[in-house]
Every structure is written in C-alpha cells, then in structure tokens.
C-alpha positions in Angstrom: 105.0 127.9 100.3 102.9 127.5 103.1 102.3 129.8 106.4 104.4 129.6 109.2 102.3 127.8 111.0 101.9 124.7 108.6 104.2 122.4 106.8 104.5 120.3 103.7 103.8 116.6 103.9 103.0 113.7 101.6 100.2 111.2 101.9 102.6 108.4 103.1 103.1 110.5 106.1 99.5 111.3 107.2 98.0 108.1 106.1 97.9 104.3 105.9 97.8 103.6 102.2 96.3 100.3 100.7 94.9 99.0 97.8 91.9 96.7 97.4 91.0 93.4 95.5 88.8 91.1 93.2 87.2 88.1 94.5 87.4 85.1 92.2 84.0 85.7 89.8 83.9 82.0 89.6 83.1 81.5 93.3 79.8 81.8 93.8 80.2 81.9 97.6 82.4 85.3 97.2 79.7 87.1 95.5 76.1 89.1 96.4 76.9 89.1 100.1 76.2 92.4 102.5 79.8 93.4 102.4 79.5 96.8 99.7 82.8 96.6 96.8 83.4 100.0 95.6 85.0 100.3 91.7 86.4 103.4 90.1 83.4 104.5 88.3 81.6 104.8 91.5 84.4 107.1 93.2 82.7 110.7 91.9 84.1 113.8 94.4 81.2 113.1 96.9 80.3 110.2 99.8 79.5 106.6 98.9 76.6 105.4 101.0 76.1 102.2 98.4 77.7 100.1 95.8 76.5 98.5 92.8 78.1 95.1 93.9 78.1 93.3 97.2 81.0 90.7 98.3 80.9 88.3 101.4 83.0 87.5 104.1 84.5 84.6 101.9 85.1 87.3 99.2 87.1 89.0 101.8 89.1 86.3 103.3 90.0 84.3 99.8 91.1 87.8 98.1 93.4 90.3 98.5 90.2 92.8 99.3 90.1 94.7 102.3 87.4 96.0 104.7 88.1 99.9 105.1 86.7 102.0 107.6 84.1 105.1 107.4 85.9 107.8 106.4 88.4 106.2 104.3 89.4 108.4 101.6 89.1 106.4 97.9 91.3 107.7 95.2 90.7 106.0 91.5 94.2 104.9 90.1 92.8 103.3 86.8 90.0 104.1 84.8 88.9 105.1 81.5 88.1 108.8 80.8 88.6 111.0 83.3 88.1 108.3 86.5 91.6 108.4 87.1 92.5 110.9 90.3 88.9 111.4 91.2 88.5 110.7 95.1 85.9 110.1 97.2 85.0 109.4 101.2 83.3 106.2 102.3 80.2 106.9 104.4 80.0 103.3 105.1 82.4 100.3 105.6 83.2 99.2 102.3 85.8 97.0 100.4 87.2 98.0 96.8 88.6 96.6 94.2 92.4 96.7 93.5 92.0 100.1 91.0 91.2 102.4 94.3 93.9 103.3 96.8 92.4 103.8 100.0 94.0 106.5 102.1 93.2 106.0 106.1 94.2 109.3 107.7 96.2 109.0 111.0 94.8 111.0 114.1 94.9 114.4 114.1 94.1 114.9 110.4 90.7 115.7 109.0 89.2 113.4 106.3 87.1 116.4 105.2 90.0 119.0 104.6 92.1 116.5 102.7 89.3 115.2 100.5 88.8 119.0 99.5 92.6 119.2 99.1 92.6 116.0 97.1 89.8 117.4 95.0 91.5 120.7 94.1 94.5 118.8 92.9 92.6 116.4 90.6 94.1 117.3 87.3 97.7 117.6 88.5 97.4 114.5 90.5 96.1 112.9 86.8 99.4 114.1 85.3 101.2 112.4 87.9 100.1 109.1 86.0 101.9 110.3 82.8 105.4 110.3 84.6 107.4 107.8 82.9 105.1 107.0 80.0 102.6 105.4 83.0 99.2 105.3 82.1 97.3 104.7 85.7 98.4 105.8 89.5 100.1 103.6 91.5 100.2 103.2 95.2 103.8 104.6 95.2 102.6 107.6 93.4 99.8 108.1 95.3 101.8 108.2 99.0 104.4 110.8 97.0 101.6 113.0 96.9 102.8 116.6 98.5 99.8 117.8 100.7 99.7 120.7 103.3 99.6 120.1 107.0 98.0 123.0 108.9 97.1 122.6 112.6 94.0 120.4 113.1 91.8 123.2 114.2 92.4 125.1 110.9 91.8 121.9 109.1 88.6 121.5 110.4 87.6 124.7 110.3 88.3 125.3 106.3 86.4 121.8 105.6 83.3 123.5 107.3 83.5 126.2 105.1 83.8 124.8 101.9 80.9 122.1 103.2 79.0 125.0 103.6 79.6 125.8 99.7 79.1 122.3 98.8 75.7 122.1 100.1 74.9 125.3 98.3 75.7 123.8 95.4 74.1 120.7 96.1 70.7 122.3 96.8 70.7 124.5 93.9 71.5 121.4 91.6 68.4 119.6 92.9 66.6 122.4 92.6 67.9 122.7 88.9 67.1 118.9 88.3 63.2 119.3 89.9 63.0 122.3 87.4 64.3 120.3 84.6 61.9 117.6 85.3 59.0 120.1 85.9 59.5 121.2 82.5 59.4 117.9 80.9 56.5 116.7 82.2 54.9 120.5 81.3 55.7 119.7 77.8 54.5 116.6 77.7 50.7 117.5 78.9 50.6 121.2 76.9 52.5 120.2 73.5 49.9 117.5 72.9 46.9 119.1 74.5 46.3 116.5 77.6 46.6 120.0 79.7 44.6 123.3 78.3 44.6 126.8 79.9 41.6 128.1 81.2 39.8 130.3 78.0 41.0 128.2 75.5 38.8 125.5 73.5 39.2 125.6 70.4 39.8 122.6 68.4 43.4 121.3 67.5 43.8 120.4 64.0 45.8 118.3 62.0 48.5 120.1 59.6 51.1 118.8 57.3 54.1 121.1 58.2 54.3 122.9 54.9 50.6 124.0 55.5 52.1 126.0 58.5 55.6 126.8 57.7 57.7 127.5 54.8 61.0 124.7 54.8 63.9 126.4 53.2 67.1 123.8 52.9 70.5 125.4 52.6 73.2 124.2 50.6 75.8 126.8 52.0 78.7 125.2 52.8 82.0 126.4 54.9 84.4 127.2 52.2 85.3 130.7 51.7 85.7 131.9 48.0 87.0 135.0 46.9 84.6 136.2 44.7 81.9 135.9 47.5 80.5 138.3 50.5 81.6 137.4 53.8 79.3 136.1 56.0 78.8 134.3 59.3 77.6 130.6 58.9 75.4 129.2 61.5 76.9 125.5 61.4 75.3 121.8 62.5 76.8 122.0 66.1 75.6 125.6 66.4 71.9 123.9 66.1 72.7 120.2 67.8 74.0 122.3 71.3 72.0 125.3 71.8 68.4 125.8 72.1 68.7 128.9 70.9 70.2 131.1 68.3 71.7 134.4 69.0 73.9 136.9 67.7 76.6 136.7 70.0 76.9 133.0 69.5 80.4 132.2 68.4 80.0 131.5 64.2 82.6 130.7 61.9 83.7 133.2 59.0 82.6 132.1 55.7 81.2 133.3 52.3 78.4 133.1 50.7 76.4 134.3 47.3 73.9 137.6 47.3 71.3 135.3 46.6 72.1 133.0 49.3 72.3 135.7 51.9 68.9 136.7 50.8 67.5 133.4 51.0 69.0 132.0 53.9 69.6 134.5 56.4 68.1 133.5 59.9 65.4 135.4 61.1 63.9 135.8 64.3 61.0 133.3 64.9 63.1 130.8 62.3 63.2 127.4 63.6 66.2 125.6 62.6 66.4 121.7 62.4 69.3 119.0 61.3 68.4 117.7 58.5 71.2 115.1 58.2 73.3 113.2 60.8 75.2 110.3 61.1 72.4 108.6 63.5 68.8 109.0 62.9 68.1 110.1 66.4 70.2 113.2 65.6 67.7 114.3 63.3 65.4 117.5 63.3 67.2 118.8 66.5 65.6 122.2 66.7 67.0 125.5 67.6 65.1 129.1 67.8 66.3 131.8 66.4 65.8 134.4 69.2 66.5 137.6 67.2 67.0 138.9 63.4 70.4 137.6 62.7 71.6 140.2 59.8 75.0 138.6 58.4 74.5 134.7 60.0 73.5 132.3 57.0 72.2 128.9 57.7 74.6 126.5 56.6 74.8 123.2 55.2 73.1 120.1 56.7 70.4 122.4 58.3 66.9 123.1 57.4 64.9 126.5 58.3 61.3 126.1 59.4 60.0 129.6 58.9 56.3 129.9 60.1 53.5 131.2 58.4 52.8 134.0 61.4 49.1 133.5 61.4 49.1 129.8 61.7 51.9 128.7 63.9 54.5 130.1 66.4 58.3 129.8 66.5 59.0 128.9 70.0 56.1 126.8 70.2 57.3 124.4 67.3 60.9 124.4 68.5 59.3 123.1 71.9 57.0 120.4 69.8 60.0 119.4 67.9 61.9 118.7 71.2 59.4 116.3 72.7 59.8 112.5 72.7 56.8 112.0 70.5 58.1 114.4 67.9 61.7 112.8 68.1 60.9 109.5 67.4 58.6 110.4 64.4 61.6 112.2 62.8 63.7 109.1 63.6 61.3 107.0 61.6 61.1 109.8 58.6 65.2 109.6 58.2 66.7 107.5 55.5 70.1 106.5 54.8 72.5 103.4 55.5 76.0 105.0 57.2 74.6 108.7 57.2 70.9 109.6 57.8 68.7 112.8 56.4 65.6 114.2 55.7 64.4 114.7 52.0 62.5 117.9 51.4 59.2 116.3 50.5 59.4 114.3 54.1 59.9 117.7 56.1 57.1 119.1 54.1 54.8 116.4 54.6 55.6 115.8 58.3 52.1 116.3 59.9 51.5 117.9 63.5 48.2 118.6 65.6 48.3 122.2 66.7 45.9 124.0 68.5 45.0 127.9 67.8 48.0 130.2 67.4 46.7 132.5 70.7 46.9 129.2 72.6 50.5 128.0 71.0 51.9 131.6 72.4 50.4 131.1 75.7 52.2 127.5 75.7 55.2 128.9 74.7 55.0 131.9 77.5 54.7 129.4 80.0 57.6 126.8 78.7 59.8 130.0 78.2 59.4 131.2 82.0 60.6 127.6 82.8 63.5 127.8 80.6 64.2 131.3 82.0 64.2 130.0 85.5 66.2 126.5 84.4 69.1 128.9 82.9 69.2 131.3 85.9 69.9 128.1 88.1 72.6 126.6 85.7 74.0 130.4 86.0 73.9 130.0 89.7 75.4 126.7 89.7 78.5 127.7 87.7 78.9 130.9 89.4 79.2 129.0 93.1 81.2 126.3 91.6 83.9 129.0 90.4 83.6 131.0 93.3 84.1 127.9 95.3 86.9 126.8 93.4 88.8 130.0 93.8 88.1 129.9 97.5 89.4 126.7 98.0 93.1 127.6 95.7 93.3 130.5 99.0 92.2 128.5 101.9 93.7 125.0 101.1 97.1 126.5 100.4 97.3 129.1 103.1 97.2 132.1 101.1 94.1 132.9 103.0 93.5 132.6 106.4 90.4 131.6 108.6 89.4 132.8 112.1 89.3 130.2 115.0 87.8 130.8 118.3 87.1 134.5 117.4 90.9 135.1 116.6 92.3 135.5 113.0 95.1 133.0 112.4 97.9 135.6 110.7 
C-alpha cells in the first residue's frame, strides 16, 4: 500500500533500460582509450567517477557497448558473492559491460530517490534472480521491479533527507579511517622506540618472551564429558576476531577437569594468542584479556601469555604482537606443511626489545585512548546506518511523509 497521492509502477514504466557490452579484447584499437568502461565490481552503492578500464570510440562502434549519460543508475545483473543486485549512479558519461543494467530515468523521476529505493531493496532484488532457478538477473527482471511513484517534489525532498544521512555516514567513516591510520603510524613509532615520551630515557632491553611472561599452552577441547565440570570455552575464533576478551562474549559451553580450570582460566592482563592455524600468517594473533574471567577456560590451539607483573604489561604485549614486524617474526617461527603451529619452545624463546615497565604502560595508555576513539566512531557509523535504514523503510514507502514548502504532506 502507498499513500493516496502515490502509485505503484515498474522500472519499465519510469525508465529506459539497456545493457552494455564488451569490445573484442584482441582488437587493440578498442581498448586503452578515454571512455570509462564499468564492470560489476565497480558498482558499489555510490557514485562512479572513474573506472579501472577505458575503451575507445572504436570499442563503442564495434561492439554492443553504449555510452550512458551522467545520472544513469547501474545495476549489477551478474557477479560473484554479493555483487549481484548492487546499484550505483554514474557521475560521468561511461559505458558498461553486458553484466550491468543501465537505468536511464524518464523526465519527472528523480535519480537520487530511485537510487536510494533500489539500494533499500537490494536483498529483495537479489532474490528475484533465484526465481525459476536463474543465477543472474536479466533485463526483463530489472524492468519488472516494482517501484513507488511519489510526486516529483516529494521524491526530491526524500532524496535530499537521505543524502544528508549519507554525508554524515561518509564523514564519520572518513574520521574512522583517519583514526585507524593514525593508530597504525603511532604503533610503529611507539612500539619500536622510534618515538619516546618526555621523561622516559631508560634503555630498552632484549628479552626472551619466557623472561617476561609465563607461557601456558592449553589442551582443553570442545568436548563435553559427564564427569567433568561445566565451563565456558574461549576458542580460536574468539581470539582471532577480537582484540579484547571480555566476559560478555558468547563463549561456547563445554566441560573441563578441575586441574584444567585451575591452570587455564583466563585472568585480567593475560594475552591469548593463536598457537596453530591453517596458514602461518594467522599464527600468534593476539587478544588481550580485559578482566578476570571466572569460569572461562582457554581452549585448544591457543596459548596464554601471562606477563610477569614487574617486567611486562599485557596491553603493551598485545599491541606489540599486532604490528607487522612481530606478525612476520612469528610467521617465520611457524612450522608445518598443511597446518602450521608454534612449539612451546619457539614461543618461550621468541625475543623482543622492551622498554621499562612504566614506559610500556604509558604507551599502552595512549594506544588504548586511540582504540576507544576508534571504537566510538565504529559504533557511531553502525548507529547512523541503522537509523538511516529505518528511515528509508518509512520515507521510501510513504509510511512517513515529508514537508514541502512549509506544509506537511499528509
């Protein structure tokens, strides 16, 4: 149902729809020209201002490729993964391959409104390709997509409102990217001693890891035995996908012996690393244990690095294990053919240069502040996207109306 002033139609009613083409790759005169040529991988819910490949006028005239105007909406009809069904707007004149549908809206239909609408219907449009066992969309399917048709002023106003949200999301994402880049640069400087804080002048010293931490390799598996005690198990994926381990994570249920609970329960300040993996590049990925986790036991394929309190700070070690130099160092220590791992001896004898404990803590504090900023920005991006999605569902369908010329459309 749509409001009284609206009606339902199809893409075919409001636009001209065509596909592109691919010039003959063997004909050199068709390629490396000045005409942008869009592939489905470049259709990514936004505006296209440039393309990886360019074709020539000969490429247009000698193939089914066409030149489409600015503000044409492109929809990926084919594509691996989640490419199919994505849309983008041309910010330039461009051609496309045959896997893209070009939607050129007729007069009195606003490009940005329909770009937003088709973006909001992405998952539903993807499902259309599964009708009748088809793997791809077709021009016929694209033309048949049902769309609401509000009055043009309302289309423009809705698009303007949603564009404001897009700008806020883009700006926050850019702030997030900048913060992430700043953190990487700061880690490289602080964790290698290239940059020192005022007041710290003590020499950095070389240590084996076993000198500054106790290494505990866990044998606890995912099995549940009747005669054992119920526990929550911190698994490989809990460590691999999280920089910090906290009690509110969805740990799996398992069982363990009392002796295993005593030895492998995670404590605040521990650093858990991936000891085994299918690829050597995923060895020794760290996660910091941010609080005592009574009832949470470290699982198989992991090792606990428990810092000696007078020599090492767990947060510092978790950051140190994250930088490229350390990641590569552990990569070289991994052994195996189809599955790779670190031996207890290899972990114990891994060597690092560390500053005095107080400087470690100062470095950890600064990097933690950066992490908090990044986490806040990530939460803001997520919130903005969620709120925009909810607003799209209301505005684009007429469930919520907008004001035009100081009057509300009822």
